[in-house]
C-alpha positions as CSV (number, residue, x, y, z in Angstrom):
1,M,-15.7,185.7,117.2
2,D,-16.1,185.6,120.7
3,M,-14.0,187.8,122.3
4,S,-12.9,188.5,126.0
5,W,-10.4,191.4,126.9
6,S,-7.9,192.0,130.1
7,H,-5.0,193.5,131.2
8,Q,-3.0,194.1,134.5
9,P,-0.7,196.5,135.9
10,L,2.3,197.0,138.5
11,T,2.3,197.9,141.8
12,R,4.6,201.0,142.4
13,R,7.0,202.0,145.2
14,R,4.1,201.1,147.3
15,T,4.8,199.5,151.2
16,L,3.3,195.9,150.7
17,A,0.4,195.6,152.8
18,A,-0.1,192.5,155.1
19,A,-3.2,190.8,154.7
20,T,-5.4,192.3,157.8
21,G,-9.1,191.8,156.9
22,L,-11.8,190.7,154.7
23,A,-13.5,191.7,151.8
24,A,-17.1,191.8,150.9
25,G,-18.2,188.9,148.5
26,A,-20.3,186.0,147.8
27,L,-18.8,182.7,149.8
28,L,-18.8,179.8,148.0
29,P,-19.9,176.8,150.1
30,P,-17.1,174.7,151.3
31,G,-17.2,170.7,151.7
32,P,-18.8,167.8,149.5
33,A,-20.0,170.0,146.5
34,L,-16.9,171.5,145.8
35,A,-15.0,168.4,146.4
36,A,-16.9,166.4,144.0
37,A,-15.6,168.4,141.1
38,A,-12.1,168.9,139.7
39,Q,-10.4,171.8,141.5
40,Y,-7.4,174.1,140.5
41,T,-4.6,175.3,143.2
42,N,-3.7,178.7,143.7
43,P,-1.5,179.9,142.8
44,V,-2.1,178.9,139.1
45,I,1.3,179.8,138.1
46,W,3.8,179.8,141.2
47,Q,6.5,182.0,138.9
48,D,7.2,185.8,138.7
49,F,4.6,187.0,136.2
50,A,3.3,190.4,137.4
51,D,0.9,192.7,136.3
52,I,-0.9,190.2,134.2
53,D,-3.1,191.1,131.4
54,I,-5.6,188.5,130.4
55,M,-7.8,187.7,127.1
56,R,-9.3,185.0,125.5
57,V,-9.4,184.6,121.6
58,G,-11.6,181.8,120.7
59,D,-10.8,178.8,122.8
60,T,-7.2,180.3,123.8
61,Y,-6.3,182.3,126.6
62,Y,-3.4,184.4,126.5
63,A,-1.5,186.9,129.2
64,S,1.5,189.1,129.2
65,A,3.4,190.1,132.2
66,S,6.1,192.9,133.5
67,T,9.8,192.1,132.8
68,M,11.2,195.3,133.9
69,H,15.2,195.3,132.6
70,Y,15.3,191.6,131.5
71,S,15.3,190.7,127.5
72,P,13.3,189.9,125.4
73,G,10.7,191.5,127.3
74,A,6.7,191.3,127.6
75,P,6.0,187.4,128.1
76,V,2.9,186.2,126.4
77,L,1.5,183.3,128.1
78,R,-0.9,180.9,126.4
79,S,-3.5,178.4,128.3
80,Y,-6.4,176.0,127.1
81,D,-8.1,176.1,130.5
82,L,-7.0,179.1,132.5
83,V,-5.3,177.1,135.0
84,N,-2.3,175.5,133.1
85,W,0.0,178.0,131.1
86,E,3.4,177.8,129.0
87,I,5.0,180.9,127.9
88,A,4.5,181.3,124.1
89,G,6.8,184.2,123.0
90,H,7.7,187.8,124.2
91,A,5.8,190.7,122.4
92,V,9.3,193.0,123.1
93,P,12.1,191.6,121.2
94,V,14.8,193.7,122.2
95,L,14.8,196.6,124.9
96,D,15.8,199.2,122.1
97,F,15.0,202.1,124.2
98,G,18.5,203.4,125.1
99,A,22.2,202.0,125.8
100,K,21.3,201.5,129.3
101,Y,19.6,198.3,128.4
102,D,22.7,197.3,126.8
103,L,24.3,197.7,130.0
104,N,26.4,200.2,127.6
105,G,28.1,203.1,130.5
106,A,24.4,202.8,132.0
107,R,22.0,200.1,133.5
108,G,18.2,199.7,133.2
109,Y,17.6,198.2,136.6
110,V,13.9,198.5,137.4
111,R,13.4,200.4,134.7
112,G,11.9,198.9,131.0
113,I,8.6,196.7,130.9
114,W,6.4,197.9,133.6
115,A,2.6,197.1,133.6
116,S,1.7,196.9,130.1
117,S,-1.3,195.9,127.8
118,L,-2.4,192.9,125.2
119,A,-5.1,192.8,123.2
120,Y,-6.4,191.6,120.2
121,R,-8.0,193.4,117.3
122,P,-10.6,190.6,115.3
123,S,-10.9,193.1,112.2
124,N,-7.4,192.5,111.2
125,R,-6.3,189.4,113.2
126,T,-3.8,191.1,114.8
127,F,-2.3,191.0,118.4
128,Y,-1.5,194.4,120.1
129,W,1.0,195.1,123.0
130,L,1.2,198.8,124.3
131,G,3.2,200.0,127.0
132,Q,5.3,202.8,128.2
133,I,9.0,202.9,128.6
134,D,11.0,205.5,131.3
135,F,7.9,207.7,131.8
136,A,8.7,209.3,128.5
137,R,6.8,208.0,125.8
138,T,4.6,204.9,124.6
139,Y,5.3,202.2,122.1
140,L,3.2,199.8,120.4
141,Y,3.7,196.5,119.1
142,T,2.2,194.2,116.4
143,A,2.0,190.2,115.7
144,T,-0.4,188.1,113.9
145,A,0.6,185.2,116.1
146,V,2.0,185.5,119.8
147,E,5.0,183.4,119.2
148,G,6.1,186.4,116.9
149,P,7.5,188.1,114.9
150,W,6.5,191.1,116.7
151,N,7.2,194.6,115.1
152,R,6.9,197.9,116.5
153,L,4.0,199.9,114.9
154,T,4.4,203.3,116.2
155,T,5.9,205.6,119.0
156,I,3.3,207.9,120.8
157,N,4.9,210.8,122.9
158,T,2.3,210.5,125.5
159,P,3.7,208.0,128.0
160,Y,0.4,206.0,128.8
161,Y,1.6,205.0,132.8
162,D,0.0,201.4,133.8
163,A,-2.3,201.3,130.4
164,G,-5.1,199.3,129.5
165,L,-5.6,198.8,125.7
166,L,-9.7,198.3,124.8
167,V,-10.5,197.3,121.2
168,D,-14.0,198.7,121.1
169,T,-16.9,196.6,119.5
170,D,-16.8,199.4,116.2
171,D,-13.0,198.8,116.3
172,T,-12.0,201.9,117.6
173,L,-8.9,201.6,119.8
174,Y,-8.9,203.2,123.5
175,V,-6.5,203.4,126.5
176,A,-7.1,203.8,129.9
177,Y,-4.2,205.2,132.0
178,G,-3.0,207.2,134.9
179,N,-1.9,206.9,138.6
180,T,-4.7,208.8,140.8
181,T,-5.8,210.7,137.8
182,I,-7.1,208.5,135.2
183,S,-7.5,209.3,131.6
184,V,-8.8,207.8,128.6
185,A,-6.8,208.4,125.1
186,Q,-8.3,207.6,121.8
187,L,-6.0,206.3,119.0
188,S,-6.4,206.6,115.4
189,P,-7.7,204.0,113.2
190,D,-4.6,202.5,112.6
191,G,-3.3,202.4,115.9
192,R,-0.3,204.9,115.3
193,N,-1.3,208.1,116.8
194,Q,-3.4,209.6,119.8
195,V,-6.7,211.3,118.6
196,R,-7.6,212.5,121.6
197,T,-7.0,212.2,125.5
198,Q,-9.3,213.5,128.4
199,E,-9.3,213.0,132.1
200,V,-12.3,210.7,133.1
201,F,-12.1,210.0,136.9
202,R,-9.9,211.6,140.0
203,T,-9.3,209.2,142.6
204,P,-10.8,210.3,146.3
205,S,-8.2,211.1,149.0
206,S,-9.8,208.4,151.0
207,V,-8.9,205.8,148.7
208,G,-5.5,206.9,148.0
209,T,-3.8,206.0,144.8
210,L,-5.5,203.9,141.9
211,E,-3.3,202.9,139.2
212,G,-2.9,199.7,136.7
213,A,-5.8,200.1,134.5
214,R,-7.5,197.6,132.6
215,F,-10.2,198.5,130.0
216,Y,-13.5,197.0,128.9
217,K,-16.8,197.1,127.3
218,I,-19.3,194.7,129.0
219,N,-22.8,194.6,127.9
220,G,-22.8,197.9,126.7
221,Q,-20.8,199.4,130.1
222,Y,-17.4,200.5,129.9
223,Y,-15.4,199.4,132.8
224,I,-11.9,200.4,134.3
225,F,-10.5,197.9,136.2
226,L,-8.0,199.8,138.9
227,T,-5.7,198.6,141.7
228,R,-5.1,200.1,144.9
229,P,-1.4,199.4,145.6
230,A,-0.8,196.9,147.2
231,N,-3.7,196.0,149.0
232,G,-7.1,197.0,147.2
233,Q,-9.1,196.6,143.7
234,Y,-11.4,199.1,142.4
235,I,-13.5,199.4,139.0
236,L,-14.8,202.4,137.6
237,K,-18.4,202.1,135.3
238,S,-19.6,204.4,132.5
239,S,-22.9,203.9,130.8
240,S,-22.6,207.1,128.6
241,G,-19.4,205.9,126.8
242,P,-15.5,205.4,127.1
243,F,-14.8,209.3,128.2
244,G,-17.5,208.6,131.0
245,P,-18.7,209.9,133.6
246,Y,-17.9,207.0,135.5
247,T,-18.7,205.8,139.0
248,M,-16.4,203.7,141.4
249,R,-16.9,200.7,143.4
250,Q,-14.7,198.7,145.9
251,V,-13.8,195.3,144.7
252,L,-11.6,194.1,147.4
253,L,-9.1,195.6,150.2
254,D,-7.3,193.5,152.6
255,L,-8.3,190.4,151.6
256,R,-6.9,187.1,152.7
257,G,-4.9,185.5,149.8
258,P,-4.1,181.9,149.0
259,I,-0.2,182.1,149.4
260,P,0.9,181.7,153.2
261,G,3.0,184.3,154.2
262,G,1.9,186.3,151.0
263,G,0.1,189.4,150.1
264,V,-3.4,190.4,149.3
265,P,-4.3,189.6,145.4
266,H,-4.8,192.6,143.6
267,Q,-4.0,194.1,140.1
268,G,-4.6,191.7,136.7
269,G,-7.6,191.3,134.9
270,L,-11.0,190.0,133.9
271,V,-11.5,187.3,131.6
272,R,-14.7,185.5,130.1
273,T,-14.7,181.8,129.3
274,Q,-16.4,180.3,126.3
275,S,-19.4,179.7,128.5
276,G,-20.1,182.9,129.8
277,A,-18.2,182.6,133.4
278,W,-16.0,184.9,134.2
279,Y,-12.5,184.9,136.2
280,Y,-10.2,187.6,137.6
281,M,-6.6,186.7,137.5
282,A,-4.5,188.9,139.8
283,F,-1.1,188.2,141.5
284,V,0.2,187.8,145.0
285,D,3.1,189.6,146.5
286,A,5.2,186.8,147.3
287,Y,8.8,187.5,148.0
288,P,11.6,186.2,147.5
289,G,9.9,184.8,144.7
290,G,8.4,187.6,143.2
291,R,4.6,188.3,142.1
292,M,2.6,185.1,141.8
293,P,-0.6,184.8,139.5
294,A,-3.8,183.6,141.6
295,L,-7.2,183.2,139.6
296,A,-10.4,183.5,141.2
297,P,-14.3,183.1,139.7
298,V,-16.3,186.3,139.6
299,T,-20.1,186.9,139.4
300,W,-21.9,190.1,138.5
301,T,-24.9,192.0,140.4
302,A,-27.8,192.6,138.6
303,D,-26.7,196.6,138.2
304,G,-23.7,195.3,136.7
305,W,-20.5,195.3,139.1
306,P,-18.3,192.1,139.9
307,V,-18.1,190.2,142.9
308,V,-15.1,188.1,143.3
309,Q,-16.2,184.5,144.5
310,L,-14.6,184.0,148.4
311,V,-13.7,180.7,150.1
312,N,-13.9,181.2,154.0
313,G,-14.0,185.0,153.7
314,A,-10.6,184.6,151.5
315,W,-9.3,184.5,148.1
316,G,-9.6,180.5,147.8
317,T,-6.7,178.5,147.7
318,T,-8.6,176.0,145.6
319,Y,-11.6,176.6,143.4
320,P,-13.6,174.3,140.7
321,S,-11.9,174.2,137.7
322,P,-13.4,176.6,134.9
323,A,-15.7,174.5,132.6
324,V,-14.0,174.8,129.1
325,P,-13.6,172.5,126.3
326,A,-10.6,169.7,126.2
327,P,-7.2,171.4,125.4
328,P,-6.0,170.5,121.6
329,R,-2.7,169.7,123.3
330,Q,-0.7,169.5,126.8
331,V,1.0,173.1,127.2
332,T,4.7,173.0,127.3
333,P,5.9,173.0,131.1
334,M,7.7,176.0,132.5
335,T,10.2,173.8,134.1
336,G,12.1,170.7,133.0
337,V,15.4,169.8,131.4
338,D,16.8,172.1,128.8
339,T,19.6,170.7,126.8
340,F,19.8,174.0,124.2
341,D,19.1,172.2,120.9
342,G,17.4,173.7,117.9
343,T,18.4,177.3,116.7
344,S,16.7,179.6,119.3
345,L,16.4,179.9,123.4
346,K,13.3,178.5,124.5
347,P,10.9,181.4,125.9
348,R,11.5,180.6,129.6
349,W,14.4,182.5,129.1
350,E,15.4,186.0,129.4
351,W,18.8,187.7,129.4
352,N,20.0,190.3,132.1
353,H,19.6,193.4,129.8
354,N,20.1,193.0,126.0
355,P,22.8,190.3,125.2
356,D,25.6,190.9,122.9
357,N,24.5,188.5,120.4
358,T,28.0,187.5,119.1
359,K,29.0,186.2,122.4
360,W,26.7,183.2,122.6
361,S,25.1,180.3,120.6
362,V,22.9,177.4,121.2
363,G,22.8,174.0,119.0
364,N,25.1,171.8,120.7
365,G,24.4,173.2,124.0
366,L,24.5,176.8,125.1
367,T,27.8,178.6,124.6
368,L,28.6,181.5,126.4
369,W,31.7,183.4,125.5
370,T,32.9,186.5,127.7
371,A,31.1,189.5,126.8
372,T,32.5,192.1,129.3
373,V,35.4,192.5,131.5
374,T,34.3,193.3,134.8
375,H,34.7,192.3,138.4
376,D,30.8,193.2,139.1
377,L,28.3,190.7,137.9
378,Y,25.6,193.3,137.9
379,W,27.5,194.9,134.7
380,A,28.3,191.7,133.0
381,R,26.5,191.2,129.6
382,N,24.8,188.0,128.6
383,T,23.8,186.8,131.6
384,L,20.9,184.2,131.1
385,T,17.9,184.0,133.7
386,H,15.2,181.4,134.3
387,R,12.4,182.0,136.6
388,I,12.3,180.0,139.8
389,Q,9.4,177.4,140.4
390,G,7.9,177.6,144.0
391,P,7.7,177.1,146.3
392,T,11.0,175.3,146.3
393,S,13.0,174.3,143.4
394,T,16.6,173.3,142.3
395,A,18.3,174.3,139.4
396,T,21.2,171.9,138.2
397,V,23.3,172.8,135.3
398,Q,26.3,170.7,133.4
399,L,29.0,173.0,132.4
400,D,32.0,172.4,130.2
401,H,34.8,174.8,131.2
402,S,37.7,173.8,129.4
403,A,37.9,176.7,127.5
404,M,37.8,179.3,130.0
405,R,40.7,181.6,130.4
406,D,42.7,183.2,133.2
407,G,40.5,185.3,135.1
408,D,37.5,184.3,133.9
409,R,34.3,183.5,136.3
410,A,31.3,181.5,135.1
411,G,28.2,179.9,137.0
412,L,25.3,179.5,138.5
413,A,23.5,182.6,140.4
414,L,20.5,183.5,142.6
415,L,20.3,186.7,141.2
416,R,18.4,190.1,142.4
417,D,19.5,193.1,144.3
418,S,21.0,190.9,146.8
419,S,23.0,187.8,145.0
420,A,25.1,185.0,145.2
421,W,26.7,182.3,143.0
422,I,28.5,179.2,142.6
423,G,30.5,178.7,139.8
424,L,34.4,178.4,138.7
425,K,36.8,180.7,138.9
426,R,40.1,179.8,136.4
427,D,43.2,181.8,137.5
428,G,47.2,181.1,137.2
429,G,45.9,177.8,134.9
430,A,44.0,176.4,137.6
431,T,40.1,175.8,138.2
432,R,38.3,176.1,141.5
433,V,34.7,176.0,142.3
434,V,33.9,178.6,144.4
435,M,30.8,179.9,146.3
436,V,30.3,183.8,146.4
437,T,28.1,185.9,148.3
438,G,27.8,189.6,149.2
439,L,26.8,190.8,145.6
440,T,24.6,193.8,146.4
441,M,23.0,196.9,145.2
442,D,21.8,200.3,146.8
443,G,18.1,201.7,146.4
444,N,19.3,203.4,143.4
445,W,20.5,200.0,141.9
446,N,24.0,201.1,142.1
447,T,26.4,198.1,143.1
448,T,27.5,197.9,146.6
449,G,29.2,195.0,146.5
450,T,31.0,192.8,144.1
451,G,30.9,189.4,146.0
452,T,33.2,187.8,148.6
453,E,34.7,184.2,147.9
454,I,33.6,182.3,151.7
455,A,34.3,178.8,150.2
456,S,36.3,176.8,147.5
457,A,37.4,173.7,146.2
458,P,40.1,172.5,143.4
459,V,38.5,170.4,140.6
460,T,40.4,168.7,137.6
461,G,39.1,167.7,134.2
462,G,36.6,170.1,131.8
463,R,33.4,169.3,133.3
464,V,31.4,169.9,136.5
465,W,27.8,170.0,137.7
466,L,26.6,173.0,139.6
467,R,23.4,173.2,141.5
468,A,21.4,176.0,143.4
469,N,18.3,175.2,145.8
470,A,16.2,177.7,146.2
471,D,13.3,178.1,149.0
472,I,11.1,180.8,147.7
473,R,8.3,180.9,150.2
474,P,7.0,184.4,151.5
475,G,7.1,185.9,154.6
476,A,10.5,185.6,155.8
477,P,13.9,185.6,154.1
478,R,14.5,182.2,152.6
479,P,17.7,180.1,152.1
480,G,19.3,179.2,149.1
481,T,22.1,176.6,148.9
482,F,24.7,175.4,146.5
483,S,26.6,172.5,145.9
484,Y,28.6,171.0,143.0
485,S,29.4,167.5,141.7
486,T,32.1,166.2,139.5
487,D,30.3,163.2,138.1
488,G,26.9,164.3,138.2
489,T,25.6,162.0,140.4
490,T,27.0,163.0,144.1
491,F,26.5,166.5,145.2
492,T,28.9,168.4,147.9
493,R,27.3,171.2,149.6
494,L,29.6,174.3,149.1
495,G,29.5,177.2,151.4
496,P,26.7,178.0,154.0
497,A,23.1,178.8,153.0
498,F,22.5,182.4,151.6
499,S,19.5,184.3,152.8
500,M,17.2,185.5,149.9
501,G,15.8,188.9,150.9
502,N,12.1,189.6,150.9
503,D,12.1,193.4,150.2
504,W,9.9,194.4,147.3
505,R,11.3,197.3,145.8
506,F,13.2,195.7,143.2
507,F,9.9,194.3,142.2
508,M,11.3,191.1,140.3
509,G,11.8,188.4,142.3
510,Y,15.2,186.2,142.7
511,R,16.0,183.9,139.3
512,F,18.6,181.3,138.6
513,A,21.4,183.1,136.5
514,L,24.0,181.6,134.1
515,F,26.9,183.7,133.8
516,N,30.4,183.9,132.2
517,H,32.6,186.8,132.1
518,A,36.0,187.9,132.3
519,T,38.0,190.1,134.7
520,Q,41.5,190.4,132.6
521,A,40.7,189.9,128.8
522,L,37.9,188.5,126.4
523,G,38.2,185.1,124.7
524,G,37.2,182.4,127.1
525,A,34.1,180.3,126.9
526,V,31.9,177.7,128.5
527,R,29.3,175.2,127.5
528,V,26.0,174.4,129.3
529,T,25.1,171.2,128.1
530,R,22.2,170.8,130.4
531,F,20.2,172.6,132.4
532,E,17.2,171.1,134.5
533,V,14.6,172.8,137.2
534,S,13.1,170.6,139.4
535,T,10.8,170.5,142.5
536,P,10.8,168.2,145.1
């Protein structure tokens, strides 16, 4: 089977660099030659999927991404053309790495699933996901289909930081990992244990930090693809085997990106099409929305080094579409309407930390029973999140609130370390629709503000529509606005615009979030009968 591997990582606690210069690379001529062909536009996914690890199995492309404290973790994306993607499943079904991931006495914000690796092993037709958790140990999960079920194969005591997993042509499993000091580990044939580990490269001080390893074997050469957060990409090459020695070359530095106001494309991985063409999928720092995947073609020099193809000295906003076979079907859109039919949530949903599975259900809509008594949304379990579609999009929720109880709070949030929401407060038997802002965390992800109500209106009956509009174009704080309706047709703006911050340190971008928590006692519930994300 013709295979291609690639894997991608995360930028760590580094100041996001502005795009200030140009990288060397072959130029694609603009003009009629390109215009005549079908084109794609970057970012290929305008949603928050960072630390992409990308590969091809047969005619299908797969990628995984970081999710930090969201559960299930490590989404697996699928595409047939490298441009149109769907979420197929999650490689980490539950974050069973300690009570903090259950919001049980502690919290896991900005922990959890960091840069990890996705690979496929032809010998047993199995997908592998590998990632370190909390800088303590590494976990390896396997599945025979990306939709799952995924099961934990092993735990390895060495924390493979920003790891890239390679299935060599002789079926040996290797892992490249590390920050500045790059090491390679060899795993046992069954993948359960470490057999050997060795430092293979130490980053020169003139370069700074390198991390986010992706590990490849191409034309008999071993390559470790590394990022210089958050503005560069380098690659190591060895002709002597996986343990080196390696030589280094710069791939890009301070390259203008394809998203106005966004950062330099970096991290990510390399992938080869069926026809032998190569592409690099990186991400672009584009807060407040997060980190958006961008795709560019790659050529190789005669002596075996990759060169990103540029357009007018920059990562192109458009390129000719990859020449691939016709897709067998259309992928499932990442936006649109969800009525929560069936017996499980669609893969585009992720909980804020692990949910209490006794306090929610789907089928006839999504029912959220209160799972936590708290005045702090950041401590409330069973908050369900959905990525925001850029550059602007709107989420509309139809909510049945007839089973709320006194003290309950339910609604639709723009969720991050600084948040706001529109929703319902039930107090003294009366229900009001309110806009609340001032939900904040500090740099250690402790709550510093539980929110202030700044607008309200009375509502009657048992049903209401809530709406949040989010502008996630990067480069400046952007507005989020809220409105409500009692008939689903006429919407009334509630409260002032909320400024969504563009600081990078929370890593994950803003999300739409559905929540229902108690402030007095458990027992209340709401039912979401329809959720829609739409774009202009």
